[in-house]
C-alpha positions in Angstrom: -1.3 84.5 20.0 -4.1 87.0 20.7 -6.6 87.3 17.3 -9.0 89.9 16.7 -11.4 89.1 13.4 -13.6 90.6 11.4 -14.1 93.2 14.8 -17.2 95.1 14.6 -17.7 97.6 17.6 -19.1 100.9 19.4 -21.2 102.3 22.2 -24.1 103.3 20.4 -26.8 100.9 18.2 -26.0 100.8 14.6 -23.2 103.6 15.2 -20.3 101.3 15.3 -16.7 103.2 15.4 -14.6 99.7 14.5 -15.8 98.0 10.9 -14.6 94.9 10.5 -11.2 95.4 11.8 -8.8 92.6 12.3 -5.3 92.3 14.3 -3.0 89.1 15.5 -0.3 89.5 18.2 1.6 86.7 18.7 2.8 85.3 22.1 6.1 87.3 23.5 5.0 89.8 20.2 4.8 93.8 20.4 2.7 95.2 18.7 1.9 99.0 17.7 -1.4 99.9 16.4 -0.7 103.2 14.9 -4.1 105.9 14.6 -5.3 109.5 14.6 -7.3 110.5 17.7 -11.4 109.2 17.5 -10.0 106.6 14.7 -11.6 104.1 16.9 -8.0 102.3 17.8 -9.1 102.5 21.7 -12.1 100.8 21.1 -10.4 97.8 20.0 -8.1 97.7 22.5 -11.1 97.7 24.6 -11.9 94.7 22.9 -9.1 93.1 23.3 -8.6 93.2 26.6 -12.0 92.0 27.2 -13.5 95.0 28.7 -16.0 96.0 25.4 -17.7 93.5 23.6 -18.1 93.7 20.3 -20.7 93.4 18.3 -19.6 91.2 16.0 -16.8 89.6 14.6 -14.0 87.2 17.0 -11.5 87.6 19.6 -9.7 84.0 19.6 -6.8 83.9 22.7 -4.6 80.6 22.1 -6.7 79.0 19.5 -9.9 79.1 21.9 -12.6 81.5 21.0 -13.8 84.1 23.3 -17.7 83.9 24.3 -18.2 86.4 27.6 -16.7 89.7 28.5 -16.1 92.3 31.0 -17.1 90.1 34.9 -18.4 87.7 33.1 -15.5 85.9 31.2 -13.4 83.6 33.5 -11.0 84.8 36.1 -8.7 83.0 34.3 -9.5 84.4 31.3 -9.9 88.5 32.5 -6.3 88.3 34.8 -4.4 87.3 31.4 -4.5 91.2 30.7 -3.3 93.8 32.2 -4.4 97.6 30.7 -2.9 100.5 31.5 -5.0 103.5 29.9 -3.9 107.1 28.3 -5.6 109.7 31.7 -4.4 107.9 35.0 -6.9 110.4 36.4 -9.8 108.6 35.2 -8.6 105.0 35.4 -8.0 105.7 39.5 -9.7 105.6 42.5 -9.3 109.5 44.1 -10.4 107.5 47.4 -7.4 105.0 47.5 -3.7 105.8 48.3 -1.2 104.3 45.5 -0.8 101.3 47.6 -4.6 100.0 47.7 -4.5 101.3 43.9 -1.9 98.9 42.6 -3.2 96.3 45.2 -6.5 96.4 44.1 -6.9 93.8 41.4 -4.7 91.5 44.3 -7.9 92.0 46.8 -10.6 91.7 43.8 -9.0 87.9 43.3 -8.9 87.2 46.7 -4.8 87.2 47.0 -4.7 89.8 49.2 -1.7 88.2 51.7 0.8 89.0 48.0 0.2 92.8 48.7 2.8 93.6 50.8 5.4 91.2 48.7 3.8 92.3 45.0 4.1 96.2 46.2 7.7 96.1 47.3 8.1 94.3 43.8 6.7 96.6 42.3 7.0 100.1 43.8 10.4 100.5 42.6 10.3 98.9 38.9 8.3 101.2 38.0 10.0 104.7 40.2 7.9 105.2 43.1 9.4 106.1 46.0 7.8 104.5 49.6 6.8 108.2 50.5 4.9 108.3 47.5 2.8 105.0 48.2 0.7 106.5 50.9 -0.6 109.7 49.0 -3.4 109.6 47.0 -4.2 110.8 43.2 -4.6 114.2 43.7 -1.4 114.5 45.7 1.1 112.9 42.9 2.1 114.5 39.6 0.5 112.5 36.3 3.2 110.7 35.6 3.4 109.3 39.3 -0.1 108.2 39.1 0.8 107.1 35.7 3.7 104.8 37.1 0.8 103.3 39.5 -1.6 102.4 37.7 1.2 100.8 35.4 1.6 98.9 38.4 -1.4 98.0 38.8 -1.8 96.7 35.0 1.3 94.6 35.8 0.2 93.1 39.7 -1.4 89.6 38.0 1.5 88.7 36.4 -0.6 88.9 33.1 0.9 87.9 29.5 -0.5 90.2 27.7 -0.7 93.8 28.2 -2.4 96.3 26.0 -1.2 99.9 26.5 -3.9 102.7 25.2 -1.8 105.9 24.5 0.1 105.3 27.9 2.4 107.9 27.7 0.7 110.4 25.4 0.0 112.9 28.6 3.3 112.5 30.1 6.8 114.6 29.7 10.0 112.4 27.7 12.1 110.8 30.5 8.7 109.6 32.6 7.3 108.3 29.2 11.3 106.6 28.3 11.0 105.3 32.1 7.1 104.0 31.8 8.3 102.1 28.2 11.4 100.6 30.0 9.6 99.1 32.9 7.1 97.8 30.5 10.4 96.2 28.7 11.9 95.1 31.5 8.5 93.1 32.5 8.4 92.0 29.4 12.2 90.7 29.2 11.6 88.8 32.7 8.0 87.0 31.4 7.4 86.4 27.9 4.6 88.3 27.8 3.2 90.2 24.8 2.0 94.2 24.4 -0.2 95.5 22.1 0.6 99.5 22.1 -1.9 102.1 21.0 -0.5 105.5 19.5 -0.7 107.9 17.3 3.5 108.4 18.0 5.1 106.8 15.3 8.5 107.6 16.1 7.7 106.1 19.9 5.9 102.8 18.5 8.5 102.3 15.9 11.4 102.1 18.9 9.1 100.2 21.6 7.3 97.5 19.2 8.7 94.5 17.2 5.9 96.1 14.0 3.7 98.9 13.9 0.5 98.3 12.2 -1.0 101.5 10.3 -5.3 101.4 11.5 -5.9 102.7 8.0 -4.4 99.1 6.7 -6.6 97.7 8.9 -9.9 99.0 8.2 
């Protein structure tokens, strides 16, 4: 279970964008976080994924308080999370072919031997054909690149996924395919999901429950 308790967070001193917000995601549960652009939901998602340290409040994972964020967090804790961001081109190294993009977390954690098998397993699961894997980000579409970013988020077999506006910039068919890939992974592993977005219909169909940002403030 992931618990965010009275989280206040921001990027400028004394100017938080999230104030006193609490949210819980139970083991295996899918929770949609609904809110307009600029409300702070993406910042909360980054806190939840250990990518941004809050100014105050507590994050508790499986009953244990989290005390460190980003590279200071223990590896076992960092690798429990898989994250997919809204803008794939800002989260992908433009120099890397898609195979290496997907494999980044394996190399970073000393598991390079697993790369061929995991890439071969994940590429078709997210809808990437072999010819796309040798291309760099500028040589593929936004949807194809986001598919690779989803595969990268899944490569370490996380038990909690954070999808921050994952489908916001994609066409409808690609969005449906990515949501299906996430749900296939969750069905196979029991992973939990925090899906951030502004599309009430999508979150309502995708998630077990949807939480309105205004109800958290």
